[in-house]
C-alpha positions as CSV (number, residue, x, y, z in Angstrom):
1,M,-11.9,-12.1,13.3
2,K,-12.2,-10.2,16.6
3,K,-14.2,-6.9,16.5
4,F,-12.0,-3.8,15.8
5,Q,-12.4,-0.7,18.0
6,L,-12.7,2.7,16.4
7,K,-9.3,3.5,17.4
8,E,-7.9,0.8,15.5
9,L,-9.9,1.4,12.5
10,L,-8.6,5.0,12.5
11,V,-4.9,3.6,12.7
12,M,-5.9,1.4,9.9
13,A,-7.2,4.3,7.8
14,I,-4.4,6.7,8.5
15,V,-1.8,3.7,7.5
16,V,-3.8,3.1,4.2
17,A,-3.8,6.7,3.3
18,T,-0.2,7.3,3.8
19,I,0.5,4.0,1.9
20,F,-1.5,5.5,-0.9
21,V,0.1,9.1,-1.0
22,L,3.5,7.2,-1.0
23,G,2.6,4.9,-3.7
24,Y,1.2,7.7,-5.6
25,M,4.4,9.6,-5.4
26,L,6.1,6.5,-6.6
27,L,3.9,6.3,-9.6
28,P,6.5,7.4,-12.3
29,I,9.1,5.0,-11.1
30,M,6.3,2.1,-11.2
31,H,5.7,3.1,-14.9
32,L,9.3,2.2,-15.7
33,M,8.6,-1.4,-14.8
34,P,8.6,-3.8,-17.9
35,L,5.6,-5.4,-16.3
36,P,2.6,-4.3,-14.1
37,A,3.2,-7.2,-11.8
38,Y,6.8,-6.1,-10.9
39,R,5.3,-2.8,-9.5
40,A,5.2,-4.8,-6.2
41,L,9.1,-4.4,-6.0
42,V,8.8,-0.8,-5.9
43,V,6.0,-0.6,-3.2
44,A,7.3,-3.5,-1.2
45,P,8.8,-1.4,1.4
46,I,5.8,1.0,1.7
47,Y,3.7,-1.9,2.2
48,A,6.0,-3.4,4.7
49,I,5.8,-0.4,6.5
50,G,2.2,-0.5,6.7
51,V,2.1,-4.0,7.6
52,T,4.4,-3.5,10.4
53,L,2.7,-0.2,11.9
54,V,-0.9,-2.0,11.7
55,T,0.3,-5.3,13.1
56,K,2.4,-3.4,15.9
57,K,-0.5,-1.4,17.1
58,I,-3.4,-3.9,16.2
59,K,-2.3,-7.3,17.1
60,K,-5.5,-8.9,16.0
61,L,-5.7,-11.7,13.6
62,G,-7.5,-10.1,10.4
63,S,-6.0,-6.8,10.8
64,V,-4.0,-7.4,7.6
65,T,-6.8,-8.5,5.5
66,L,-8.5,-5.5,6.6
67,L,-5.7,-3.6,5.4
68,G,-5.8,-5.3,2.1
69,L,-9.4,-4.8,1.8
70,L,-9.1,-1.1,2.3
71,I,-5.9,-0.8,0.0
72,G,-8.0,-3.0,-2.6
73,T,-10.9,-0.9,-2.4
74,L,-9.0,2.2,-3.2
75,L,-7.1,0.2,-6.0
76,S,-10.3,-0.9,-7.6
77,S,-10.7,2.5,-8.9
78,F,-7.9,1.9,-11.3
79,F,-8.6,-2.1,-11.9
80,I,-11.1,-4.1,-10.4
81,W,-9.0,-7.0,-10.3
82,M,-6.6,-5.1,-8.0
83,F,-9.3,-5.3,-5.2
84,F,-9.2,-9.1,-5.4
85,I,-5.4,-9.3,-5.3
86,A,-4.9,-6.9,-2.4
87,F,-7.8,-8.8,-0.4
88,L,-6.4,-12.0,-1.2
89,A,-2.9,-11.2,-0.3
90,G,-4.2,-9.8,3.1
91,V,-6.1,-13.2,3.6
92,L,-3.1,-15.3,2.7
93,T,-0.9,-13.1,5.0
94,D,-3.2,-13.4,8.1
95,L,-3.7,-17.3,7.6
96,S,-0.2,-18.1,7.0
97,T,1.0,-15.9,10.1
98,F,-1.5,-17.5,12.0
99,L,-0.6,-21.2,10.8
100,T,3.3,-20.4,11.7
101,F,3.3,-18.1,14.4
102,K,-0.4,-18.2,16.0
103,G,-0.7,-14.3,15.2
104,Y,1.3,-11.1,15.5
105,K,2.9,-11.5,19.0
106,S,6.6,-11.6,18.0
107,N,8.5,-9.1,15.8
108,R,9.5,-12.0,13.7
109,S,5.7,-12.8,12.8
110,I,5.4,-9.3,12.0
111,E,8.5,-9.1,9.8
112,V,7.5,-12.2,7.7
113,A,4.0,-10.8,7.4
114,S,5.5,-7.7,6.0
115,G,7.5,-9.7,3.5
116,I,4.6,-12.1,2.7
117,F,1.9,-9.2,1.6
118,P,3.9,-7.3,-1.1
119,S,5.5,-10.5,-2.4
120,I,2.2,-12.6,-2.6
121,Q,0.7,-9.9,-4.7
122,L,3.2,-10.2,-7.3
123,P,2.5,-13.8,-8.6
124,L,-1.5,-13.1,-8.1
125,T,-1.2,-10.1,-10.4
126,F,0.6,-12.7,-12.9
127,W,-2.2,-15.2,-12.7
128,M,-5.0,-12.6,-12.6
129,A,-3.5,-10.8,-15.9
130,A,-2.9,-14.5,-17.5
131,Y,-6.4,-15.5,-17.0
132,T,-8.2,-12.0,-17.6
133,I,-5.9,-10.6,-20.4
134,G,-4.3,-13.7,-21.7
135,G,-1.9,-13.6,-24.6
136,A,1.8,-12.5,-23.7
137,S,0.9,-12.3,-19.9
138,G,-0.5,-16.1,-20.2
139,E,2.9,-16.8,-21.8
140,L,4.7,-15.5,-18.8
141,L,3.2,-18.2,-16.5
142,K,5.4,-20.8,-18.6
143,H,8.6,-19.0,-17.4
144,P,8.6,-19.5,-13.7
145,L,11.8,-17.4,-13.1
146,V,9.9,-14.5,-14.4
147,I,7.6,-14.8,-11.4
148,S,9.5,-16.3,-8.6
149,I,12.8,-14.3,-8.8
150,P,10.9,-11.0,-8.5
151,T,8.6,-12.4,-5.9
152,I,11.7,-13.5,-3.7
153,I,13.1,-10.0,-4.1
154,T,9.9,-8.6,-3.0
155,F,9.6,-10.6,0.2
156,V,13.0,-9.9,1.0
157,L,12.5,-6.1,0.5
158,G,9.6,-6.1,2.7
159,Y,11.1,-8.3,5.4
160,F,14.1,-6.3,5.9
161,T,12.1,-3.1,5.7
162,S,10.1,-4.3,8.6
163,K,12.9,-5.7,10.4
164,K,14.9,-2.4,10.2
165,L,11.6,-0.5,11.2
166,N,11.4,-2.8,14.2
167,Q,14.9,-1.9,15.2
168,L,14.0,1.7,15.4
169,A,13.3,3.5,18.7
170,I,10.1,5.0,17.6
171,I,8.4,2.0,16.7
172,K,9.3,0.3,19.7
173,K,7.1,2.8,21.6
174,L,3.9,1.2,19.9
């Protein structure tokens, strides 16, 4: 990871604060989800907007890892394993973007990263719950459609949110 400048860290902090506020506003909808892992479906557009803004402004590899680290730090006050899920999602997003696109230079790479970041959190949450809580959570791992279909939907929500945001004139100025 390259060194981040203060200006870039401030952008990151503002984006994370905005994600947290918008996510908090959606909390009543999230409580309607039958499984905690499915909350990623609700926040996918918010995370996609955050990833898009951060990677448009900070095109450095590691920016989504830092985003995940900051989000995870805030979410760890609710559940400690949320830190690891958000941080690992950031690392995996940066890694897959680097291996596939060599960074965040194109809109396509940003759109894919915006889909990966929220969608990878869904299976990570399932696995974390299965191995820490067990019981019914562990039984869900035996049904791949319970995990794969919402993960794909979450990716699509994130990807198309970013794609639409990239088409807006405001984001083109970044």
